[in-house]
Wavefront OBJ file of the C-alpha trace (Angstrom):
o trace
v -0.719 17.742 -1.055
v -4.130 16.202 -1.079
v -4.997 13.059 0.874
v -6.285 11.503 -2.338
v -2.764 11.738 -3.798
v -1.324 10.110 -0.682
v -3.838 7.291 -0.898
v -3.081 6.715 -4.571
v 0.683 6.701 -3.940
v 0.253 4.252 -1.058
v -1.901 2.038 -3.246
v 0.632 1.941 -6.065
v 3.435 1.145 -3.605
v 1.342 -1.561 -1.944
v 0.468 -3.193 -5.251
v 4.138 -3.231 -6.280
v 5.216 -4.727 -2.958
v 2.498 -7.379 -3.166
v 3.369 -8.274 -6.754
v 7.078 -8.542 -5.874
v 6.040 -11.388 -3.578
v 3.806 -12.778 -6.339
v 0.878 -12.694 -3.933
v -2.748 -12.182 -4.818
v -4.795 -9.541 -3.034
v -6.682 -12.388 -1.407
v -3.498 -13.971 -0.054
v -2.153 -10.677 1.313
v -5.523 -9.988 2.891
v -5.700 -13.424 4.494
v -2.148 -13.265 5.811
v -2.635 -9.760 7.225
v -6.150 -10.446 8.580
v -7.733 -7.979 6.155
v -10.252 -8.625 3.394
v -9.347 -8.872 -0.270
v -11.852 -6.095 -0.914
v -10.068 -3.792 1.538
v -6.683 -4.559 -0.065
v -8.225 -3.722 -3.442
v -9.629 -0.432 -2.123
v -6.220 0.476 -0.676
v -4.448 -0.328 -3.936
v -6.896 1.799 -5.909
v -6.422 4.706 -3.499
v -10.051 4.647 -2.430
v -9.318 4.097 1.265
v -6.789 5.595 3.650
v -4.721 3.083 5.583
v -4.566 3.506 9.334
v -1.240 3.320 11.099
v -2.279 -0.115 12.396
v -2.991 -1.255 8.830
v 0.398 -0.040 7.594
v 2.159 -1.878 10.432
v 0.114 -5.034 9.798
v 0.843 -5.048 6.068
v 4.549 -4.318 6.578
v 4.807 -7.171 9.073
v 3.026 -9.537 6.690
v 5.365 -8.554 3.855
v 8.303 -8.939 6.281
v 9.552 -5.413 5.632
v 9.868 -2.340 7.799
v 7.208 0.320 8.008
v 9.877 2.780 6.914
v 10.234 0.897 3.621
v 6.485 1.075 2.992
v 6.518 4.809 3.698
v 9.655 5.365 1.580
v 8.093 3.574 -1.379
v 4.904 5.587 -0.908
v 6.885 8.832 -0.888
v 8.742 7.718 -4.028
v 5.406 7.100 -5.782
v 4.065 10.426 -4.564
v 7.136 12.188 -5.896
v 6.950 10.370 -9.237
v 3.259 11.208 -9.630
v 3.825 14.844 -8.696
v 6.568 15.265 -11.285
v 4.587 13.539 -14.032
v 1.578 15.888 -13.729
l 1 2 3 4 5 6 7 8 9 10 11 12 13 14 15 16 17 18 19 20 21 22 23 24 25 26 27 28 29 30 31 32 33 34 35 36 37 38 39 40 41 42 43 44 45 46 47 48 49 50 51 52 53 54 55 56 57 58 59 60 61 62 63 64 65 66 67 68 69 70 71 72 73 74 75 76 77 78 79 80 81 82 83
C-alpha cells in the first residue's frame, strides 16, 4: 500500500471524527495546538501525521489512538475495495 493512500484514509477518518464533534478545522487545530492549515492538509491527505500528532489529536477528541487507527484502517479498506 502506498503512503498516499494511508494519508488519504487518515484524512477521511480525521474529518469524520472532527465533524462528529461539530468542530471546525480551526477549533480542532486550536485545541490540539496545531494550525487550521495543517488540519486541512491532513484531512486532504497531503501531509503524513507523526505519531505525536496522532496522539495529540486523539487526546483532543477524547478518544483512544486505537480508535483513530481503526477508523483509518476502515477507510483504507473501504477505499481499496471501491477501486
